[in-house]
MILUMPA-193103 format. One line per 4 residues: number of its first residue (from 1); their letters; for each residue z, x, y of N, C-alpha, C. Coordinates in steps of 0.05 Angstrom, whole numbers. Each point is the difference from the previous one (the first is absolute). Example, Ala and Ser with C-alpha at 12.3 -4.5 7.8 and 13.67 -1.06 7.14 Angstrom:
BEGIN
1) AS) 156 264 -114 0 -18 24 0 18 24 ~ -14 -7 21 1 16 24 14 -15 22
END
This chain:
BEGIN
1) MSEL) -306 -189 383 30 3 4 7 26 -11 ~ 14 17 8 10 18 5 22 6 -18 ~ 21 -22 -6 16 9 -12 7 10 -26 ~ 18 3 -10 1 17 -29 -29 15 -13
5) RTTI) -13 12 15 -14 25 -6 8 19 -2 ~ 20 14 2 14 23 2 -12 6 -34 ~ -8 27 -9 -7 12 -19 24 1 -26 ~ 12 -2 -20 16 13 -17 -3 31 4
9) GAVL) -21 14 3 3 28 1 16 1 34 ~ 3 -14 12 15 7 24 29 -9 -4 ~ 3 -22 -24 27 -12 7 14 26 -17 ~ -12 7 -24 11 19 -23 0 28 21
13) KQKA) -12 8 21 5 23 18 30 2 10 ~ 4 -26 11 25 -7 17 22 -5 -25 ~ 6 -2 -19 8 -15 -17 14 36 -16 ~ 34 -1 1 8 20 -10 3 -7 -34
17) GEVW) 5 26 -18 9 -10 -20 -15 9 -30 ~ 8 2 -13 -14 7 -25 -4 -29 -26 ~ -23 3 -11 -18 -20 -19 21 10 -21 ~ 14 -15 -13 23 -5 -20 -12 -6 -28
21) STRP) -6 7 -28 -2 -10 -18 9 8 -23 ~ -8 -5 -25 18 -11 -19 -28 16 -27 ~ 13 -5 -28 -30 1 -22 11 -33 -16 ~ -24 5 -10 7 -31 -12 19 10 -31
25) DASV) 9 18 -9 12 -3 -16 27 4 13 ~ 11 -2 16 18 0 15 20 -25 -5 ~ 21 1 -3 16 -22 -6 0 -19 24 ~ 8 -20 3 -2 -25 18 29 14 21
29) YEAI) 15 -4 -16 36 17 12 -9 23 21 ~ -19 14 -12 -6 29 19 -18 -1 24 ~ -14 -23 -5 -20 -5 21 22 -14 18 ~ 20 -16 -15 15 -15 20 19 20 23
33) VLMA) 6 16 -16 21 26 17 -10 9 14 ~ -25 10 2 -17 4 12 -14 -2 23 ~ -5 -28 0 0 -14 22 21 -5 22 ~ 29 -10 -15 17 9 19 11 20 8
37) EKGV) -6 29 -9 4 20 9 -20 12 22 ~ -18 -11 2 -30 -3 24 2 -12 20 ~ 17 -28 -6 1 -19 11 -29 -20 10 ~ -14 -1 -23 -30 -15 -8 8 -26 -18
41) GALL) -25 -8 9 0 -33 -14 -17 4 -23 ~ -22 22 -6 -10 3 -18 -9 35 -7 ~ -15 8 -17 -3 14 -17 -28 3 -4 ~ -19 19 4 -20 -2 -11 1 14 -31
45) VMDN) -14 -8 -20 -2 12 -27 -31 19 -2 ~ 11 21 -6 -19 23 -7 -5 14 -22 ~ -16 3 -12 -8 15 -22 -15 5 -4 ~ 8 38 3 -15 24 0 -19 -3 29
49) GALV) 18 -4 20 -21 -10 32 -5 -20 -3 ~ -15 -19 -12 -10 -31 1 18 -15 2 ~ -8 -23 23 10 -11 2 -1 -28 -16 ~ 27 -10 -12 -6 -19 -22 8 -26 -2
53) GIIS) 22 1 18 17 -25 9 20 2 25 ~ 14 -22 7 18 2 14 27 -18 -5 ~ 16 14 1 22 -14 -4 22 -7 17 ~ 13 -27 3 12 -6 25 29 -9 -13
57) ERDY) 10 -6 27 30 -18 -4 -4 -22 -12 ~ -21 -21 11 -6 -20 -11 -9 -2 -33 ~ -16 22 -7 -7 1 -32 26 -1 -19 ~ 15 21 15 26 2 -10 19 -23 -2
61) ARKV) -3 -17 19 23 -25 1 -16 -23 -20 ~ -25 -3 -6 -18 -22 -11 0 7 -19 ~ -13 25 -17 -6 14 -23 22 6 -12 ~ 22 12 3 24 14 -5 31 -22 -2
65) ILQE) 9 0 18 15 -16 -3 -1 -30 0 ~ -18 -14 7 -5 -27 -5 -13 -6 -28 ~ -6 23 -13 -6 1 -29 26 14 -20 ~ 15 5 18 25 2 -14 -11 30 -23
69) RSSK) -7 16 15 -15 28 -25 17 16 19 ~ -4 30 -7 24 23 0 -18 19 12 ~ 6 0 30 -12 22 16 1 29 -6 ~ 20 4 -22 -12 27 -6 -7 5 -26
73) ETAV) -3 -27 -20 -22 11 -24 -19 -17 12 ~ -21 -11 26 -19 -5 13 -12 14 6 ~ -28 16 -12 -16 16 23 -11 -8 25 ~ -4 9 13 -18 -6 27 -21 -13 -3
77) AEIM) -12 13 -19 -36 -17 -7 10 -17 -15 ~ 17 -16 -11 1 -24 -14 5 -22 29 ~ 8 7 21 0 -23 25 -8 0 24 ~ -14 30 5 -21 9 11 -25 -17 23
81) TSPV) 0 -3 20 -25 -19 6 -25 20 -5 ~ -21 -6 -1 -23 16 -15 -25 -28 -9 ~ -26 5 18 -2 19 15 14 -1 28 ~ -12 29 13 25 -8 26 -27 -6 22
85) ISVS) 7 -15 20 -15 -3 27 11 22 13 ~ -23 17 12 2 24 17 -20 -7 27 ~ 5 18 11 -16 -2 26 -3 29 1 ~ -26 4 24 -7 25 15 8 2 21
89) LQHT) -5 29 12 9 7 24 -14 -16 26 ~ -24 -14 -5 -26 -15 18 21 -33 -4 ~ 9 -2 -13 16 -30 2 14 -4 32 ~ 1 -25 6 10 -8 15 33 -11 -3
93) VGDC) 15 0 22 27 -16 -7 -5 -28 -8 ~ -22 -13 19 -8 -26 -7 -9 -4 -26 ~ -24 15 -17 -10 1 -19 29 4 -25 ~ 26 18 6 21 -7 -23 16 -10 4
97) MRMV) 2 -22 25 18 -22 -2 -7 -17 -11 ~ -30 -3 1 -13 -27 -17 3 12 -30 ~ 1 25 -12 2 2 -23 29 -2 -15 ~ 20 8 22 29 -7 -17 6 -27 5
101) TDHR) -9 -24 17 -6 -17 6 -12 -17 -25 ~ -23 -2 -7 -10 -9 -18 3 0 -30 ~ 20 37 -10 1 1 -17 24 1 -6 ~ 21 3 17 25 -13 -1 12 31 -5
105) IRHL) -11 11 19 16 38 -14 13 5 29 ~ 18 22 -12 9 14 29 1 26 6 ~ -22 15 -16 -3 27 8 -31 12 -17 ~ -15 12 17 -29 9 0 4 31 -13
109) PVVH) -9 5 -21 -9 29 4 -22 6 17 ~ -8 22 7 -7 11 18 -14 19 -17 ~ -32 0 -2 -23 12 -12 -19 20 12 ~ -6 29 -4 -13 10 12 -19 18 -15
113) GGAV) -23 3 -11 -11 23 -9 11 1 -26 ~ 11 -28 -19 7 -6 -24 29 4 -4 ~ 13 14 22 31 4 -5 10 -13 19 ~ 31 -7 -4 19 -16 18 6 24 20
117) VGMI) -3 -12 24 7 7 33 20 -7 8 ~ 15 -26 -6 20 -13 5 6 -30 -14 ~ 15 -11 18 7 -25 -7 13 -2 24 ~ -11 -34 4 2 -24 18 12 -14 -8
121) SIGD) 17 -15 15 26 -17 0 -16 -29 15 ~ 20 -24 -9 -6 -17 18 16 -1 23 ~ 22 19 -2 8 2 26 -5 21 19 ~ -15 24 -4 -22 13 11 -25 -14 9
125) LVNC) -13 -21 -6 -10 -22 8 10 -15 25 ~ 21 -14 -5 14 -8 25 4 13 25 ~ 16 29 -12 0 15 22 -20 10 16 ~ -24 6 -10 -22 -6 18 -18 -9 14
129) VISE) 17 -26 -14 -19 -32 5 21 -2 34 ~ 28 11 -1 17 -6 16 -12 15 28 ~ 6 32 -4 -14 19 22 -28 -11 6 ~ -19 -14 -14 -27 6 15 7 -28 21
133) QEER) 18 -21 -6 6 -21 14 10 12 29 ~ 17 21 -3 21 7 19 -17 11 20 ~ -30 18 -8 -18 17 12 -14 -26 13 ~ -4 -14 -8 -21 -25 13 18 -15 23
137) IRHL) 21 -9 -9 20 -3 27 3 18 20 ~ -2 19 -10 2 22 29 -25 2 17 ~ -19 -2 -15 -29 -1 18 -2 -17 9 ~ 7 -32 -9 -3 -20 14 21 -2 27
141) EAYI) 26 15 -11 15 -2 29 -7 14 25 ~ -9 32 -14 -11 19 25 -30 -17 8 ~ -20 -3 -12 -15 -24 14 18 -17 21 ~ 3 -20 -12 12 -20 22 17 8 19
145) SQ) 15 23 -1 18 16 31 -22 14 10 ~ -29 3 4 -11 14 8 -12 -17 32
END
């Protein structure tokens, strides 16, 4: 089966945008403000260039709001998800779809040579699946109309 074999490297090449991050000692409030400003649902947590965690809107809702904690007094390190599940440029869209489903996560940092080179969201994966299906339909229609 050839579907969902697009590599994450190929997905990243077509994806515009930067990878946004915060520090473990930043307040959750600062992290949420940055997410809102950048229109993203998660931030990588970086400490001296090393990926140490990820913080998402889901973490905020479950670990701050529902526990009645103060977002201005809670450090990112206290609620971030760690260790982080990450992928390489060689992983396929199919691999990543299985990971986000199995681990019930929405964001996957992409690591190459020990450095973060991008971030893939479930939305990126779904868009790739749709594109692959549209391409397959075009090929089938061209084959049928011959």
